[in-house]
C-alpha positions as CSV (number, residue, x, y, z in Angstrom):
1,M,0.0,0.0,0.0
2,N,2.8,2.4,1.0
3,H,4.6,1.5,-2.2
4,G,1.6,2.2,-4.4
5,F,1.0,5.5,-2.6
6,K,4.6,6.6,-3.1
7,L,4.4,5.7,-6.8
8,A,1.2,7.7,-7.2
9,V,2.7,10.7,-5.5
10,A,5.9,10.5,-7.6
11,L,3.9,10.3,-10.8
12,S,1.7,13.3,-9.8
13,F,4.8,15.3,-8.9
14,G,6.4,14.5,-12.3
15,A,3.2,15.5,-14.1
16,L,3.2,18.7,-12.2
17,L,6.8,19.5,-13.1
18,F,6.1,18.7,-16.8
19,Q,3.1,21.0,-16.8
20,T,5.0,23.8,-15.1
21,H,7.8,23.4,-17.7
22,L,5.2,23.7,-20.5
23,M,3.6,26.8,-18.9
24,S,7.1,28.5,-18.8
25,S,7.6,27.7,-22.5
26,S,6.6,29.7,-25.6
27,F,5.3,28.0,-28.7
28,I,4.9,28.9,-32.4
29,C,1.5,27.8,-33.6
30,Q,-0.2,27.6,-36.9
31,E,-2.9,29.8,-35.5
32,P,-3.9,31.0,-32.0
33,G,-4.6,27.9,-30.0
34,G,-3.7,25.7,-33.0
35,K,-1.1,23.0,-33.6
36,R,2.3,23.8,-31.9
37,L,5.2,23.7,-34.3
38,V,8.2,25.0,-32.3
39,Q,8.9,25.2,-28.6
40,I,11.1,27.8,-27.0
41,D,12.5,27.2,-23.5
42,G,14.8,30.1,-22.8
43,K,18.1,29.3,-24.6
44,E,16.7,26.0,-26.1
45,V,14.6,25.7,-29.2
46,S,13.1,22.4,-30.3
47,R,10.0,20.7,-31.8
48,P,7.4,20.4,-29.1
49,G,8.5,17.7,-26.7
50,G,11.5,16.8,-28.8
51,K,15.3,17.2,-28.3
52,M,17.0,20.5,-28.5
53,L,17.7,21.6,-32.1
54,I,19.1,25.1,-31.5
55,Y,20.9,26.5,-28.5
56,I,21.2,30.2,-28.0
57,D,24.5,31.3,-26.5
58,G,24.3,35.1,-26.3
59,N,24.2,36.2,-29.9
60,D,25.4,32.8,-31.2
61,L,23.0,30.1,-32.5
62,L,24.4,26.6,-32.1
63,K,23.0,23.4,-33.7
64,E,22.0,20.6,-31.3
65,D,25.1,20.9,-29.1
66,I,25.9,23.6,-26.6
67,H,29.6,23.2,-27.5
68,A,29.1,23.4,-31.3
69,K,30.4,26.2,-33.5
70,A,27.9,29.0,-34.1
71,F,26.2,28.7,-37.5
72,L,24.5,32.1,-37.1
73,V,25.3,35.2,-35.2
74,V,22.3,37.5,-34.3
75,D,22.7,40.9,-32.7
76,D,20.3,43.9,-32.6
77,V,21.2,44.9,-36.2
78,D,21.7,41.9,-38.4
79,V,22.1,38.2,-38.9
80,R,25.5,36.8,-40.1
81,P,27.1,33.4,-40.4
82,S,30.0,34.7,-38.2
83,V,30.8,37.9,-36.3
84,A,32.7,39.3,-39.3
85,G,30.7,37.6,-42.0
86,V,28.4,38.9,-44.7
87,R,25.0,40.1,-43.7
88,I,22.3,37.4,-44.3
89,A,19.5,39.6,-43.0
90,N,19.0,42.8,-41.1
91,F,16.4,44.1,-38.7
92,D,14.3,47.1,-39.7
93,G,11.7,47.8,-37.0
94,A,9.3,45.0,-37.0
95,D,10.7,43.6,-40.2
96,I,13.5,41.1,-40.9
97,R,14.9,42.0,-44.3
98,H,16.9,40.0,-46.8
99,G,20.6,40.8,-47.1
100,A,22.5,43.9,-46.1
101,S,20.1,46.6,-47.4
102,S,17.4,48.3,-45.4
103,N,15.4,48.1,-48.7
104,G,15.8,44.3,-49.0
105,K,12.9,42.0,-49.3
106,V,10.9,41.6,-46.1
107,L,11.4,38.0,-44.9
108,M,9.0,38.3,-41.9
109,N,7.1,40.9,-39.9
110,Y,7.0,40.2,-36.2
111,Q,4.5,42.1,-34.0
112,H,3.8,39.9,-31.0
113,P,2.0,37.6,-31.1
114,N,1.8,37.6,-34.9
115,L,4.3,36.5,-37.6
116,C,3.3,37.7,-41.1
117,P,5.1,37.7,-44.5
118,S,4.8,41.5,-44.3
119,F,2.8,44.0,-42.3
120,R,0.2,44.0,-45.1
121,D,-0.3,40.3,-45.1
122,N,-2.3,38.0,-42.9
123,R,-0.7,36.1,-40.1
124,I,0.9,32.8,-40.9
125,Y,2.1,31.9,-37.4
126,S,1.0,32.9,-33.9
127,I,3.2,32.9,-30.7
128,E,1.7,31.4,-27.6
129,G,3.6,32.8,-24.6
130,D,6.1,35.6,-24.1
131,A,7.5,37.8,-26.7
132,L,10.6,36.5,-28.5
133,T,14.1,38.0,-28.5
134,K,15.7,38.5,-31.9
135,Q,17.9,35.5,-31.3
136,Q,14.8,33.3,-30.4
137,L,12.9,34.7,-33.4
138,V,15.7,33.9,-35.9
139,A,16.1,30.4,-34.3
140,V,12.4,29.8,-34.7
141,L,12.3,31.0,-38.3
142,Y,15.3,29.0,-39.2
143,L,13.6,25.8,-38.0
144,L,10.4,26.7,-39.9
145,K,11.9,28.3,-43.0
146,P,15.7,27.8,-43.3
147,Q,15.6,29.1,-46.9
148,L,15.0,32.6,-45.5
149,F,18.6,32.7,-44.3
150,K,20.4,31.9,-47.4
151,L,22.2,34.2,-49.8
152,S,23.0,33.5,-53.4
153,A,26.7,33.2,-54.5
154,E,26.3,36.5,-56.4
155,E,25.1,38.3,-53.2
156,I,27.9,36.9,-51.2
157,A,30.5,37.9,-53.7
158,A,29.0,41.4,-54.0
159,Q,29.1,41.9,-50.2
160,Q,32.7,40.5,-49.9
161,K,33.8,42.9,-52.7
162,A,32.2,45.9,-50.9
163,I,33.9,44.9,-47.6
164,R,37.3,44.6,-49.3
165,E,36.8,48.0,-51.0
166,A,35.8,49.7,-47.8
167,G,38.8,48.3,-46.0
168,A,41.2,49.4,-48.7
169,E,39.7,52.9,-48.6
170,S,40.0,53.0,-44.8
171,D,43.6,52.0,-45.0
172,R,44.4,54.6,-47.6
173,L,42.8,57.4,-45.5
174,A,44.6,56.2,-42.4
175,A,48.0,56.2,-44.2
176,A,47.4,59.7,-45.5
177,D,46.3,61.0,-42.1
178,H,49.4,62.1,-40.2
179,A,47.4,62.9,-37.1
180,A,46.2,59.4,-36.4
181,G,47.9,57.6,-33.6
182,K,48.8,58.0,-29.9
183,W,50.3,61.3,-28.9
184,E,52.0,62.5,-25.8
185,L,50.8,65.8,-24.3
186,L,53.8,67.9,-23.6
187,N,52.2,71.0,-22.2
188,G,48.7,72.4,-21.5
189,H,46.7,75.0,-19.7
190,G,43.8,74.9,-17.3
191,P,42.6,75.7,-13.8
192,V,43.8,72.4,-12.3
193,E,47.2,70.8,-11.8
194,K,48.9,68.3,-14.1
195,V,47.2,69.3,-17.3
196,G,50.6,69.4,-19.1
197,S,51.2,65.7,-19.3
198,G,49.5,62.5,-20.4
199,L,48.4,60.7,-23.6
200,F,45.6,61.0,-26.1
201,T,44.7,59.0,-29.2
202,V,43.6,60.5,-32.5
203,G,41.4,58.3,-34.7
204,A,41.5,58.1,-38.4
205,K,40.6,61.4,-40.0
206,K,37.1,61.8,-41.3
207,G,36.6,65.4,-42.4
208,D,37.9,67.2,-39.3
209,V,40.3,65.5,-36.9
210,S,38.5,63.4,-34.4
211,L,40.1,62.9,-31.0
212,Q,38.9,59.6,-29.7
213,Q,40.5,59.1,-26.3
214,R,42.2,61.3,-23.7
215,D,44.2,60.5,-20.6
216,T,45.7,63.7,-19.1
217,H,46.1,62.6,-15.6
218,R,43.0,64.3,-14.2
219,G,40.8,62.9,-11.5
220,D,37.6,63.9,-13.2
221,P,37.7,63.9,-17.1
222,G,34.9,66.5,-17.4
223,A,35.6,68.8,-14.4
224,W,37.9,71.4,-16.0
225,N,37.9,74.0,-18.8
226,G,41.4,73.3,-20.1
227,G,42.3,72.3,-23.7
228,F,45.1,71.2,-25.9
229,Q,46.4,72.0,-29.4
230,L,47.8,69.4,-31.7
231,S,50.6,70.1,-34.2
232,V,52.5,67.7,-36.4
233,P,55.3,68.1,-38.9
234,D,54.1,68.8,-42.4
235,P,55.8,66.3,-44.7
236,G,55.6,68.7,-47.6
237,D,57.5,71.8,-46.2
238,G,58.9,70.6,-42.9
239,F,56.9,73.2,-40.9
240,A,54.5,72.2,-38.1
241,R,50.9,72.6,-38.8
242,Q,48.1,73.1,-36.3
243,L,45.4,70.4,-36.7
244,G,43.0,71.4,-34.1
245,R,42.2,72.7,-30.6
246,E,39.7,71.2,-28.2
247,H,38.3,72.6,-24.9
248,F,36.8,70.3,-22.3
249,P,33.4,71.1,-20.8
250,E,33.2,72.5,-17.3
């Protein structure tokens, strides 16, 4: 009798745990209250009641194994095969668009709880449960429609060419910019002590010189009204030329 009672209690407890687990999950359904197609449990995405198919590790989507290599990287801006890879898709408000362009074809419009081919179209899936993160959304769509996240060979080649050209132009501008680099501050002025020493870094020139980082040995970077002036030798005539002056806010 005691054995039967304990078994019944154990089964009831197991059923309760399973029910609680389902209640904490989100599901992608064909329609509200309809057939469940995909189950989302936090970082794990699967078919309902099945094994994990995609694991979400931060921005990385991994297939079936938490130690696998990421097959997609999803941040707040776009979807790539790797951190530095081509852009497979990009986020534009409620839309996910194909490729790198904000004018690319809409792959899916997501306004919780509805998933639609576009904001003009009728719903094709409904979400039962909490709203999805971008990583969860892409994982779900990959299981349902993996073809959405494929680029043609021509599209990949075009993006790679654009990346190479942008990199070459950036290198050319950096090489021509004699102000870029880390500089030592030799003297300065201001109403506090020790403004005449330290380091600052100048980024690659884009229009006017941009000073990216300063370390002038001050306790509070924004608490004084000093400034500095940057001059470098002009390679053309050998004379120093003033590139800019900056005053810090009080």
